[in-house]
Backbone as a printed PyTorch tensor [residue, N CA C, xyz], in Angstrom:
tensor([[[103.1310,  91.1600,  69.7780],
         [104.0040,  91.1440,  70.9480],
         [103.1930,  91.1610,  72.2400]],

        [[103.7700,  90.5940,  73.2440],
         [103.1430,  90.5670,  74.5710],
         [103.6490,  91.7490,  75.3880]],

        [[102.7260,  92.4940,  75.9870],
         [103.0760,  93.6790,  76.7630],
         [102.8880,  93.4140,  78.2480]],

        [[103.7300,  93.9930,  79.0320],
         [103.5810,  93.9540,  80.4860],
         [103.5300,  95.3940,  80.9690]],

        [[102.6810,  95.6410,  81.9190],
         [102.5210,  96.9800,  82.4560],
         [102.9690,  96.9990,  83.9110]],

        [[103.5950,  98.0780,  84.2890],
         [104.0540,  98.2580,  85.6620],
         [103.5180,  99.5990,  86.1620]],

        [[103.0360,  99.5940,  87.3770],
         [102.5750, 100.8340,  87.9970],
         [103.1990, 100.9320,  89.3830]],

        [[103.7830, 102.0830,  89.6770],
         [104.3360, 102.3460,  90.9980],
         [103.3520, 103.2500,  91.7310]],

        [[102.8180, 102.7570,  92.8170],
         [101.8180, 103.5000,  93.5800],
         [102.3690, 103.8500,  94.9550]],

        [[102.0100, 105.0290,  95.4250],
         [102.4250, 105.4610,  96.7600],
         [101.5210, 104.8400,  97.8150]],

        [[102.0540, 104.7180,  99.0080],
         [101.2850, 104.2240, 100.1330],
         [100.1130, 105.1860, 100.3660]],

        [[ 98.8730, 104.6700, 100.4190],
         [ 97.7010, 105.5500, 100.5810],
         [ 97.7540, 106.4130, 101.8470]],

        [[ 98.2430, 105.8660, 102.9330],
         [ 98.3260, 106.6390, 104.1800],
         [ 99.3270, 107.7880, 104.0280]],

        [[100.4450, 107.5220, 103.3730],
         [101.4310, 108.5750, 103.1430],
         [100.8780, 109.6510, 102.2130]],

        [[100.0930, 109.2500, 101.2150],
         [ 99.4860, 110.2270, 100.3080],
         [ 98.5150, 111.1320, 101.0520]],

        [[ 97.6970, 110.5420, 101.9450],
         [ 96.7540, 111.3550, 102.7190],
         [ 97.4840, 112.3240, 103.6380]],

        [[ 98.5330, 111.8430, 104.2940],
         [ 99.3100, 112.7300, 105.1620],
         [ 99.9430, 113.8480, 104.3380]],

        [[100.4670, 113.5150, 103.1720],
         [101.0640, 114.5190, 102.2940],
         [100.0190, 115.5450, 101.8550]],

        [[ 98.8240, 115.0830, 101.5000],
         [ 97.7500, 116.0000, 101.1050],
         [ 97.3700, 116.9100, 102.2720]],

        [[ 97.2820, 116.3420, 103.4750],
         [ 96.9530, 117.1300, 104.6660],
         [ 98.0010, 118.2160, 104.8980]],

        [[ 99.2590, 117.8280, 104.8740],
         [100.3240, 118.8090, 105.1050],
         [100.3360, 119.8750, 104.0160]],

        [[100.0570, 119.4700, 102.7790],
         [100.0430, 120.4080, 101.6640],
         [ 98.8610, 121.3770, 101.7500]],

        [[ 97.6860, 120.8670, 102.0630],
         [ 96.4780, 121.6950, 102.0470],
         [ 96.2370, 122.4500, 103.3510]],

        [[ 96.8100, 121.9730, 104.4560],
         [ 96.5300, 122.5870, 105.7540],
         [ 97.7350, 123.3330, 106.3280]],

        [[ 98.9340, 122.8330, 106.0910],
         [100.1230, 123.4490, 106.6910],
         [101.1290, 123.9580, 105.6730]],

        [[100.7460, 124.0160, 104.4280],
         [101.6600, 124.4390, 103.3770],
         [101.6110, 125.9500, 103.1970]],

        [[101.8630, 126.3900, 101.9820],
         [101.8250, 127.8100, 101.6520],
         [100.4830, 128.4180, 102.0500]],

        [[100.5150, 129.6580, 102.4130],
         [ 99.3020, 130.3560, 102.8330],
         [ 98.2270, 130.3070, 101.7450]],

        [[ 98.6350, 130.4460, 100.4840],
         [ 97.6530, 130.4410,  99.3920],
         [ 96.9610, 129.0840,  99.2630]],

        [[ 97.7250, 127.9970,  99.4150],
         [ 97.1300, 126.6530,  99.3530],
         [ 96.1410, 126.4590, 100.4970]],

        [[ 96.5620, 126.8420, 101.6850],
         [ 95.7230, 126.6820, 102.8800],
         [ 94.4420, 127.4990, 102.7440]],

        [[ 94.5750, 128.7610, 102.3310],
         [ 93.3950, 129.6150, 102.1890],
         [ 92.4480, 129.0980, 101.1190]],

        [[ 92.9970, 128.5860, 100.0250],
         [ 92.1540, 128.0320,  98.9640],
         [ 91.3610, 126.8310,  99.4840]],

        [[ 92.0310, 125.9310, 100.1970],
         [ 91.3550, 124.7510, 100.7460],
         [ 90.2790, 125.1710, 101.7480]],

        [[ 90.6130, 126.1190, 102.6240],
         [ 89.6470, 126.5660, 103.6280],
         [ 88.4390, 127.2190, 102.9680]],

        [[ 88.6710, 128.0630, 101.9700],
         [ 87.5720, 128.7230, 101.2710],
         [ 86.7060, 127.7070, 100.5330]],

        [[ 87.3500, 126.7550,  99.8910],
         [ 86.6400, 125.7240,  99.1320],
         [ 85.7090, 124.9050, 100.0240]],

        [[ 86.0850, 124.7370, 101.2840],
         [ 85.3110, 123.8920, 102.1940],
         [ 84.5940, 124.6880, 103.2850]],

        [[ 84.5710, 126.0160, 103.1620],
         [ 83.8600, 126.8470, 104.1210],
         [ 84.4570, 126.8070, 105.5150]],

        [[ 85.7630, 126.7640, 105.6110],
         [ 86.4430, 126.6780, 106.9050],
         [ 87.1170, 128.0000, 107.2240]],

        [[ 87.3250, 128.2380, 108.5160],
         [ 88.0390, 129.4460, 108.9150],
         [ 89.0760, 129.1600, 109.9920]],

        [[ 89.5190, 127.9130, 110.0660],
         [ 90.5140, 127.5370, 111.0650],
         [ 91.3410, 126.3610, 110.5430]],

        [[ 92.4110, 126.0770, 111.2330],
         [ 93.2690, 124.9510, 110.8810],
         [ 92.6530, 123.6610, 111.4070]],

        [[ 92.6130, 122.6550, 110.5560],
         [ 92.0080, 121.3730, 110.9210],
         [ 93.0290, 120.4020, 111.4950]],

        [[ 92.5730, 119.5520, 112.4060],
         [ 93.3940, 118.4190, 112.8290],
         [ 93.3570, 117.3900, 111.6920]],

        [[ 94.2130, 116.4040, 111.7440],
         [ 94.2350, 115.3800, 110.7040],
         [ 92.8980, 114.6360, 110.6430]],

        [[ 92.3340, 114.3040, 111.8030],
         [ 91.0370, 113.6020, 111.8300],
         [ 89.9280, 114.4680, 111.2400]],

        [[ 89.9400, 115.7550, 111.5190],
         [ 88.9500, 116.6630, 110.9420],
         [ 89.1210, 116.7550, 109.4270]],

        [[ 90.3620, 116.7690, 108.9640],
         [ 90.6570, 116.7780, 107.5320],
         [ 90.0490, 115.5420, 106.8660]],

        [[ 90.2160, 114.3810, 107.4880],
         [ 89.6440, 113.1520, 106.9380],
         [ 88.1170, 113.2200, 106.9030]],

        [[ 87.5220, 113.7980, 107.9440],
         [ 86.0620, 113.9550, 107.9640],
         [ 85.5930, 114.8580, 106.8250]],

        [[ 86.3300, 115.9330, 106.5640],
         [ 85.9820, 116.8390, 105.4640],
         [ 86.0350, 116.0920, 104.1360]],

        [[ 87.0770, 115.2860, 103.9370],
         [ 87.2000, 114.5350, 102.6870],
         [ 86.0870, 113.5050, 102.5320]],

        [[ 85.7220, 112.8630, 103.6300],
         [ 84.6830, 111.8310, 103.5740],
         [ 83.3230, 112.4160, 103.2170]],

        [[ 83.0810, 113.6520, 103.5960],
         [ 81.7940, 114.2940, 103.3340],
         [ 81.8230, 115.2440, 102.1470]],

        [[ 82.9520, 115.3260, 101.4800],
         [ 83.1130, 116.2700, 100.3840],
         [ 82.1180, 115.9850,  99.2530]],

        [[ 81.2890, 116.9610,  98.8950],
         [ 80.4280, 116.7640,  97.7230],
         [ 81.3070, 116.7800,  96.4770]],

        [[ 81.0160, 115.8880,  95.5750],
         [ 81.8830, 115.6920,  94.4330],
         [ 81.3070, 116.2570,  93.1450]],

        [[ 82.1290, 116.9890,  92.3930],
         [ 81.6780, 117.4740,  91.0830],
         [ 81.7580, 116.3340,  90.0770]],

        [[ 80.6160, 115.8610,  89.6580],
         [ 80.5760, 114.7210,  88.7390],
         [ 79.8420, 115.0970,  87.4610]],

        [[ 79.9820, 114.2910,  86.4500],
         [ 79.2920, 114.5710,  85.1820],
         [ 77.7870, 114.7280,  85.3640]],

        [[ 77.1810, 115.5250,  84.5190],
         [ 75.7590, 115.8260,  84.6430],
         [ 74.8800, 114.6020,  84.4330]],

        [[ 75.4040, 113.5650,  83.8370],
         [ 74.5790, 112.3730,  83.6080],
         [ 74.1080, 111.7460,  84.9190]],

        [[ 74.7400, 112.1290,  86.0390],
         [ 74.3360, 111.6040,  87.3310],
         [ 73.1650, 112.3900,  87.9130]],

        [[ 72.7990, 113.4760,  87.2650],
         [ 71.6590, 114.2650,  87.7120],
         [ 71.8960, 114.9020,  89.0640]],

        [[ 70.8460, 115.0010,  89.8400],
         [ 70.9110, 115.6620,  91.1490],
         [ 71.1570, 114.6900,  92.2880]],

        [[ 71.4710, 113.4580,  91.9850],
         [ 71.6490, 112.4390,  93.0120],
         [ 73.0780, 112.4720,  93.5680]],

        [[ 73.5180, 113.6310,  94.0740],
         [ 74.8940, 113.7730,  94.5380],
         [ 75.1230, 113.1990,  95.9300]],

        [[ 74.0560, 112.9660,  96.7200],
         [ 74.2470, 112.4220,  98.0630],
         [ 74.9420, 111.0680,  98.0210]],

        [[ 74.6190, 110.2740,  97.0240],
         [ 75.2350, 108.9480,  96.9520],
         [ 76.6880, 109.0200,  96.4940]],

        [[ 77.1570, 110.2020,  96.0960],
         [ 78.5100, 110.3350,  95.5890],
         [ 79.4740, 110.9580,  96.5830]],

        [[ 79.0750, 111.0850,  97.8360],
         [ 79.9930, 111.6220,  98.8430],
         [ 81.0010, 110.5430,  99.2230]],

        [[ 82.1770, 110.9860,  99.6220],
         [ 83.2270, 110.0490,  99.9810],
         [ 84.2120, 109.8830,  98.8450]],

        [[ 85.0260, 108.8670,  98.9160],
         [ 86.0780, 108.6580,  97.9310],
         [ 85.6020, 107.7380,  96.8190]],

        [[ 85.5940, 108.2640,  95.6070],
         [ 85.2970, 107.4530,  94.4280],
         [ 85.9530, 108.1060,  93.2190]],

        [[ 85.5850, 107.7440,  92.0170],
         [ 86.2760, 108.2440,  90.8250],
         [ 86.1080, 109.7370,  90.6000]],

        [[ 85.1480, 110.3890,  91.2690],
         [ 84.9700, 111.8380,  91.1240],
         [ 85.8000, 112.6290,  92.1380]],

        [[ 86.4150, 111.9540,  93.0630],
         [ 87.1690, 112.5960,  94.1310],
         [ 88.3550, 113.3980,  93.5890]],

        [[ 88.6920, 114.4660,  94.2860],
         [ 89.8620, 115.2660,  93.9460],
         [ 91.0650, 114.3390,  93.7470]],

        [[ 91.8060, 114.4940,  92.6600],
         [ 92.9250, 113.5780,  92.3830],
         [ 94.0370, 113.6130,  93.4220]],

        [[ 94.0770, 114.6470,  94.2830],
         [ 95.1000, 114.6830,  95.3260],
         [ 94.8830, 113.5950,  96.3750]],

        [[ 93.6350, 113.1490,  96.5580],
         [ 93.3780, 112.0900,  97.5330],
         [ 92.5500, 110.9400,  96.9770]],

        [[ 92.2620, 110.9610,  95.7070],
         [ 91.5870, 109.8270,  95.0630],
         [ 92.5670, 108.6480,  95.0070]],

        [[ 92.0700, 107.4170,  95.1980],
         [ 92.9630, 106.2590,  95.0720],
         [ 93.6650, 106.2610,  93.7090]],

        [[ 94.9540, 106.0020,  93.7140],
         [ 95.7330, 106.0440,  92.4830],
         [ 95.2580, 105.0120,  91.4550]],

        [[ 94.6820, 103.9290,  91.9330],
         [ 94.2130, 102.9070,  90.9960],
         [ 93.1290, 103.4490,  90.0710]],

        [[ 92.4210, 104.4860,  90.4920],
         [ 91.3850, 105.0930,  89.6520],
         [ 92.0010, 105.8520,  88.4770]],

        [[ 93.2410, 106.3090,  88.6330],
         [ 93.8830, 107.1160,  87.6040],
         [ 94.7140, 106.3040,  86.6140]],

        [[ 95.0450, 105.0760,  86.9680],
         [ 95.9190, 104.3060,  86.0880],
         [ 95.2420, 103.0840,  85.4890]],

        [[ 93.9280, 102.9730,  85.6330],
         [ 93.1950, 101.8760,  85.0000],
         [ 93.1930, 100.5750,  85.7690]],

        [[ 93.7360, 100.5330,  86.9720],
         [ 93.7680,  99.2850,  87.7430],
         [ 92.4570,  99.0200,  88.4640]],

        [[ 91.5800,  99.9980,  88.5210],
         [ 90.3100,  99.8100,  89.2300],
         [ 89.2620,  99.1630,  88.3630]],

        [[ 89.5370,  99.0090,  87.0940],
         [ 88.5430,  98.4760,  86.1560],
         [ 88.5820,  96.9710,  86.1000]]])
C-alpha cells in the first residue's frame, strides 16, 4: 500500500512568542527555573530572550566530544520548546 504522511506545524514565530511567555511571564516556578538554568536574575525582554537562546550551550551526545562551541544556536540538540518542529517529525532529514 501507498502511505501519505501529514504533519501540522505551528508558525515558528508564534512558537517562540509562546515559549517566551511561558518561560518568562508564566508561573513563578517556570520563570525561576528558566532564570536559574541560564544564570539570570531579572525578567528578559523578547530580544534578550532570543539572544539567550542563540547562545545557549547545548547538551549533546558525548560522541561530539568537547567541541560544544560549534553547537551553539538552534539545531537538533536544542531544547524541544524552541527547536524547529521539523527536527522532531523527521522532515529535516
